[in-house]
N, C-alpha and C positions, 0 to 999 in steps of 0.2 A: 604445389598441392599434392599431399601424400595420398589422399583418398578422394574419389569423386562422390559427393553426397547425393544419393538418389533415394526416392521413396518407392518401394516395391508394392505392386498390387498382388497380394497373395490370396485373395478371397477364392476359396474352393480349389486352391492349387496345393499339390502334395508337398509337404515339408517333413523333414526328419529331424528329430531331436534325440541325441544319444546322451543318456544320463537320466537318473531318476531321483536325484537328491534335491536339496533346497534351492541350489543355484539353477538347476534345470527347471524347477517349478516356476521360478521368476521368468525364465525365457519362454516357458510354455504359455504363461499368461499373456505375454505380448503377442505371440503367434496366434493364440485363440482370439484375442481382441482384433487382430487383423483379418480374421476369417479364414485362416489357413486350414487345410485338411491335414491334420497333424497325426503323425505316427511317432510314438516315443519308445525307444529301445534302451533297455537297461537290465541288469541282473536283478535289481530290486527297486521298488518305487516307494516314495513317501506317500502317506494316505491320500493326499489330494489328487494324485494321478488316478487312483482307483475310483475316486468319486467322479472325476471328469469322464472316465471311461464308462462308468455305470450310467452317466447322463447322456452318453452317445456323442460327447464333444471331441473325443480323440480315440485313437487305437493304440493299445499297448502291445509291444512285441518283446516279451520277456526272454532274456537269454543273452549270450555274447553278441557282439556287433557282427552283423552280416552285411557285406558290401551290397548284396542284392537289394537291400532295403532302399538303396539310393537310386535304383533304376528308373523310377518314375518321378523323381523329386526335382523340384525347382530350386530348393534351398535347403541347407543342412546346418545344424549347430551341434558342436561337440562340447558337452558340459559335464563330463565325468571327472572324478578325482584321480584318474589314472592317465598320466601323460602319454603313455604308450598307446592306449586306446584312442585318445584324442588325436594323436598323430596319425593313427591308422585311418580314422574317419576323414581327416584332412586330406591325406594322400589319395584315398579312394574318391573323394569328391573332386579333387583336382584332376584326376584321370578322366572323369566324366564331364569336366567343364561345368561343374555345379558350384555355385558360390557357397563357401563354408565359413562359419565363424567358430573360432576355437576360444573358449572362455579363458581369460587370463593369459592368453598367449597370442597377442596381436600379430607377431611376426609370422606365425604359422597360419594366420587367417587370410582368406581372400576378401572378406568384408568384416567390418567391426560394427558393434552395436552401440549407437550413441545414447546419451541421456535424452529422454524424450519428455516434451511438454505437450500434453494431449488436450487440445481444444477443438476436437474434430468438428468440422473438416479442416480446421487450421491445425497444423502440426509444426512444432519447432524441435529440431534435433541438434544436440551439441556434442562435439567430439574433440578429444585432445589427441586423436590418432593412437590411443592406447598408452600414451606416455604418462598421463596424469589423470586418471579417472576421478580422483577426489576433486580436482579443480573443475572438471566438467560437471560434477554433481553440484558443487557450490554455485557455479554459474546458472545451472538449471534452477536451483532454489531461488536465486535472485530474480530470474525471469518469471518464475511462477508467481512471485509476489507482485510483479508489475502487470501481468496479463490477467484481466478479469476472468472469472470462471465462465461467465456467460458469453465470452467472445465467440465461442464456437456456434452458438445459436445465432449471433449476429451475422457471422460469415455464411451460415446456411441460408438465412433469410436473404442475404445479399445475392446469393446465387439464384433465388427465385425471382429477383427483380431485375436481373441483368438485361433481359430483352426489353423490358419496359423502359429502363434507363436509356438504352441504345436508341429506342424509337423516340423518346421524349427530347433527348439532347443530341444535337447533330454533330457537335465538335468534340474532340478529345478533351479540350480544356474545360468545357462545360461538364462533361462526365466526371472528370477528375475532381472538380470543385464539388459536384454533387456527392461523390463517394467520400470525400474528406469530411463533409458535414454529416453524412450518414453514419460513419464509423465512430464519430466522437459524440453522437447524440445519446446522452445518458438516459433520457426518458424512453427512447426506443429500446435500448439495451435492457433497462429495468422491466419494461413491459413484456419483452420477449422472455426474460427470466421468469416472470410471474405468470406467463401464458395468458396474458390479458389481451385477447385478440382485438377487442374494441379499441383499446388504447394504441395498440400497434398500428391499426388501420388509420386512426386519427393522426398519429405522428407521421406516418408514411405519406398520407395525402398532403399534410402541411409541407413536408419536404419537397414534394413534387410541385406544389402549386405556388409556393412563395418564390419570388425572384431569387436567383442564386446569390446575388450580392446583398441580399437583405436577410441573412440567416444568422446574424451574430447572436451571441449569448454571453452571459457573465456567470462565472462560477466563483462563489465566495468560499475561500479555502482558509481554514485555520492551520497555521504552520506549527503550532505548538510553542513551547516556551524557549526553545533555543537548540537543544540537542537534536540534530537531524534525524537520529534514530527514533524520535518520538513523532515524526510526521507520519500520518496514517497512510496506509497503502493507497487508499482512494485519493488522498491529497497528492501523493507522488504521481499517480496516473494523470491527474488533472494538470499539474505543472509541466508534465512532459508532453502534453497535447496542446498547450496554450500557444496562441499567436502572439499575445501580449500579456505580460505579467505586471500588474500594478502593485507595488509593495512598499512597506514602510520600514522605519528604522529598526523595529524589534524583530524583523525576520533575519535570521543569522546567515552569515556568508556560506556556511556549510549547506544550508537548505537552498540558497540561491544557486549553488553549484550543481544542484540536481535539476534545475529548470532546463527545458529544451534549449539546446545551444543557439538555434537560429530564431528564438522568440525575442521580440522586442521587450525591453524592460523599462518601466517608468517608475522612478523613485519619487515618492511623495513625502517622505521624511517626517512623518508625524511623531512628535514626542510631547510630553507634558510641558505646557507653557510655551510651546513653539510649534507652529505648523509651517513647514517648508512650502506646502501647497494647501490652501484653505479647503475645508471640507466640501464646500459647494463646487469648487473646481475639480476635486476628485470625483464627485458625482458626475460632473459633465464629461470627464475623461472616459469614465466607464460607459456612459450613455453614447458618446460620440463614436467610440471605437466599436461598440456592439452594432450601432446603426450602419457602420461601414462593412459589416459582415464578418467581423473578427470574433474569434473565440478568446474572450478576456478572462483571465484569472485575477481576482482581487485577493492578494495574499496578505494575510494579517497574522501578527504574532499571537500566540495563544489560541483562544477560540473567538471567532468573529462576533459572536452574540454575547460575549462577556466583556462589557466596557469597550467594545470595539467599534461601535457605531455601524455595525453591519446592517442592522435593521433599517437605519436611515437611508443607507445607500440602496438597499433593495426596494424601498418604497419609491424612490425616484425611477428605478428601472421598471417597476410594476406599473406606475402611472404612464410610462411611455410605451408599454406593451412589449418590453424586451424580455425574452425568456431568461430565467436564472435558476440556479440551484445552489445548495449549500453543502459544504463538506466540513463538519465540525472538527475542532482540534482540541488537543489537551490544553486546558486553560492553565495560566501561570500558577494559580493557587494550588492546583493538583500536582503539577510537575515540580514546582520549586519546593513544596513541602515534602514530597516523596524523596527528592534528591538531597534534602537537608535532614532526612531521618525524622520527620515530624508528621505523625498521622493526624489528619485534620479532625477525625472523630475517633473516639475511644470510649468504650463502655464505662470506664471508671472516671474519665476526665471531661469528656465533651460529647454531648448527645446531638449536637448540631453544629453547623458551620455557617457563618455569614460572610459574604463577599461584599466589600464596601469600596466605593471609589474614594480616592484621596481628596477629591473636591468636596470639602465638607459642607458647602452650601449649594443648593440648587434653586435658582429663582428666589434667592433670599431666604429659603427655608432651611432651618437647622436640622441635622440628623437627630434621630431619637436616641440620645445618649443613654437615657435610662434603660431602654431596651437592650442597647449594645453592651451595657455594663453588667447584664444579668449573668448568673453563674451557669456552669456546665455548657459552655459553647466556645467555639473557636472563632476569632475574628481575623479576617485577612483583608488588609488595606492595599488596594492597587494605587499606584501613583501618589503615595502618601508621604514621601520623604520631606517635602517642604512644609508639611503640616504635622510632622511627628510630635512636636512640642504641644501643639493644640490638641492632638489626639490623646496624648498622655494626660494633659490637664483635665479634659472633659470626662474621660473614663474614670479617673480618680475622684473627680468632683461628684460623679453620679454613683459612687459606691464600689467601684472595682478596687481591689486591694493593690497597693503600690508594689507588692511582692509578686504579683502574677508574672510568670515568665514571658518574655518576648524574644523574637528573633527577626533579624533583617537579612533577607537573602538577596545578594547582589549577583547579577548574571546567572540566575538559577538554571540548572541543568547543563550549563556549558562547562568546559574544562577550566574556565576562569572563575567558576562559582566561588563565592566567599560568603560565609555566614557569620554574623556578629550577634551574640545573644546576651541577655541580661534580664533585668526586671522592668516592669512598666515605669517605675520611678526614674529609670535611666533612659527611657525611649528617646527623648529629645536629644540627649547627648550622644547616644548610639548612632542616631541618624546622621551625625556629622562625620561618621567614620566610613560611610559607604557612599557609593555613587549610583546614579540611575543607569539602567533600570534595576530597581530593587522592590521587594515585596515585604510588607510588615505583617508578621504573624503574632497574634496575641492570644494567650490561653495556656491552661495548665498542660496541654499536650506538648508544649515546647520543651518541658522538662525531660521528655522521653528521648530527646535528641542524643543525650549522653550514651544511651544504650543502642539506639537504632541508627545512628549515623553510619552509613555504609559507603558514601560516595567520595568524600574528601576529608582531609584533616583540618580544613579551615572552617 
């Protein structure tokens, strides 16, 4: 370990910053946020320093570096564009046993400044030991996306409850289980973020009063159409907090690789025409695991409320009194059309879009083909490959031109995406050239693909 990571308490403690430029300004912001009693020494200052001084937030010492400025200091930072001055500050601080950071010169520094994620009171610091600051910044950006902004409020509230938790639960195991449920409770976090004191109290009391082993919940998460980059930040947070992930065939391997490593995974293998696990059994899996106190994520391709039967699953949970929440995802129609270069709506070609299941009859009732064949709209058929010829026949029979452009998008948004396009008169034939999962897009907007295709040559 090249450096010992520590968090310094600098509130009301004297610190010296040598330098008055843009880099020094960034360091000053961090010291001020930490509550330091800050003196800034430089020949000249950018305007922000004068504004801070006028507001009484820091003291300016204009002129050459004077070692006497270090006499009462706890910590110093050298941030000038003069290497000789920076070295002078470092040597003077070393002689006084004061920790000193030298900007862009980690070998001269007795401490280094990490990349910081501030969710006060929760703080995360990342450092490459000065060898690769860009890498440290990239890692910080990734962690920023994972850690919710309201996490600090949750941590602060947890501090207020520590004594009550200790009094209520006598063993370390019970306390650990309580805090695990506490920190992953979305309702509590959202209520704290909204400053909804009534809801915070209600959720808190429920956490204390329910048996520890009876606090399961289900989170219905839309995984998007395939590309792991299209998974939402909240969806990522949920799959990394799950005890159990129940997923189907349309969830890509790249997304499953983001699931928490020690989470149990239950594959239910649903696809058109074949259910590895019947829907009723899936409902019971979700119910059973939640009743065992597990945090269950039901991970579905696309959006769980667009032909995903998510509503049916939640009804079962609701009837059993199981808490649940929903994280929407990018539906296949949106993702696949965007990656195929086909805008679903366009002022000149389509004023609306219709999403239609490929199951052309429901309880014996035919689709309203007359309405679907109307002008100035885009049709997107999910799970429609096996019915492509029938779709073609019915649309033409009800007045849609056989020359209307169509596209079939196979494995949309994935690196294996393939798009086959043609006209409505060719739809049945085109469907023989692609494999499931594929989406059928019908409408004049498909003709824009020649101009707007950005993702692939296929």
